[in-house]
C-alpha positions as CSV (number, residue, x, y, z in Angstrom):
1,G,65.4,57.1,3.3
2,K,62.7,55.9,0.9
3,L,62.1,56.5,-2.8
4,Y,58.9,55.5,-4.6
5,G,58.8,55.0,-8.3
6,L,57.0,53.6,-11.3
7,Q,58.9,51.3,-13.6
8,N,57.7,48.7,-16.2
9,G,54.1,48.6,-14.8
10,Q,55.2,48.3,-11.2
11,L,55.0,50.6,-8.2
12,I,58.4,50.1,-6.4
13,L,59.7,51.2,-3.0
14,Y,63.4,51.7,-3.0
15,Q,65.2,51.8,0.4
16,L,68.2,54.2,0.4
17,N,71.3,54.0,2.5
18,E,72.1,56.5,5.3
19,K,73.7,59.0,3.0
20,M,70.7,58.6,0.7
21,D,73.0,58.3,-2.3
22,A,72.5,54.6,-3.1
23,I,69.7,52.0,-3.2
24,I,70.1,49.2,-0.7
25,S,66.9,47.3,-1.4
26,K,63.9,47.2,-3.7
27,E,60.4,46.1,-3.0
28,V,57.6,45.7,-5.6
29,M,54.5,47.2,-3.9
30,L,52.1,46.8,-6.9
31,N,52.8,44.6,-9.9
32,R,50.9,45.4,-13.2
33,H,47.6,46.4,-11.7
34,Y,44.7,45.7,-14.1
35,T,44.1,49.5,-14.6
36,F,47.7,50.2,-15.6
37,D,48.1,51.5,-19.1
38,A,51.4,53.6,-19.1
39,P,51.1,54.6,-15.4
40,T,52.7,57.9,-14.6
41,S,52.6,60.8,-12.1
42,L,53.1,59.4,-8.7
43,C,52.4,61.8,-5.8
44,I,52.5,61.4,-2.0
45,I,50.4,63.4,0.3
46,D,49.9,62.6,4.0
47,N,51.2,59.0,3.7
48,V,49.0,58.3,0.7
49,I,50.3,57.5,-2.8
50,Y,48.3,58.7,-5.8
51,V,49.2,57.2,-9.1
52,L,47.8,58.1,-12.5
53,A,47.2,54.5,-13.5
54,N,46.3,54.9,-17.2
55,S,47.9,57.8,-19.0
56,Q,47.4,55.8,-22.2
57,F,50.3,57.5,-23.9
58,G,50.6,54.7,-26.4
59,K,47.0,54.9,-27.4
60,R,47.1,58.6,-27.8
61,A,50.1,58.3,-30.2
62,R,48.2,55.8,-32.2
63,I,45.1,58.1,-32.4
64,E,47.3,60.9,-33.7
65,N,48.6,58.5,-36.3
66,N,45.0,57.5,-37.2
67,T,45.7,53.8,-36.4
68,I,43.0,53.6,-33.7
69,Q,39.9,55.5,-32.9
70,K,39.4,57.9,-29.9
71,S,36.7,55.5,-28.6
72,E,39.4,53.1,-27.5
73,L,40.5,55.5,-24.8
74,T,39.2,54.5,-21.3
75,N,38.2,56.5,-18.2
76,T,41.1,57.9,-16.2
77,Y,42.0,55.9,-13.1
78,I,43.9,57.2,-10.1
79,L,45.0,54.6,-7.7
80,V,45.1,55.5,-4.0
81,I,47.5,53.5,-1.8
82,R,48.0,54.1,1.9
83,I,51.6,53.7,3.2
C-alpha cells in the first residue's frame, strides 16, 4: 500500500488506498538534499531505499553543448535511507 517516488528534488512516500488504485496521502521524506542534482533511480532492497542523488542530467547536456566543462561534474552520490 505504499509507493515511493522522486519528484521536484523530493523523496516522497505515497500511501495508497486498499484497492491500490488511488493515493490517499503524501509525505515528503527528504526535501532537496544537498547532494541532489537531478536525483533519479530509486531502488528498495530489504527495507532500504537507494537513490542516485546526482545524475547531473542538466550538466551533461550543457557539456554536450559545450557551455560548461567536464570538470564541473561531481562525484556520484547514492543516498541510503532505512525505512
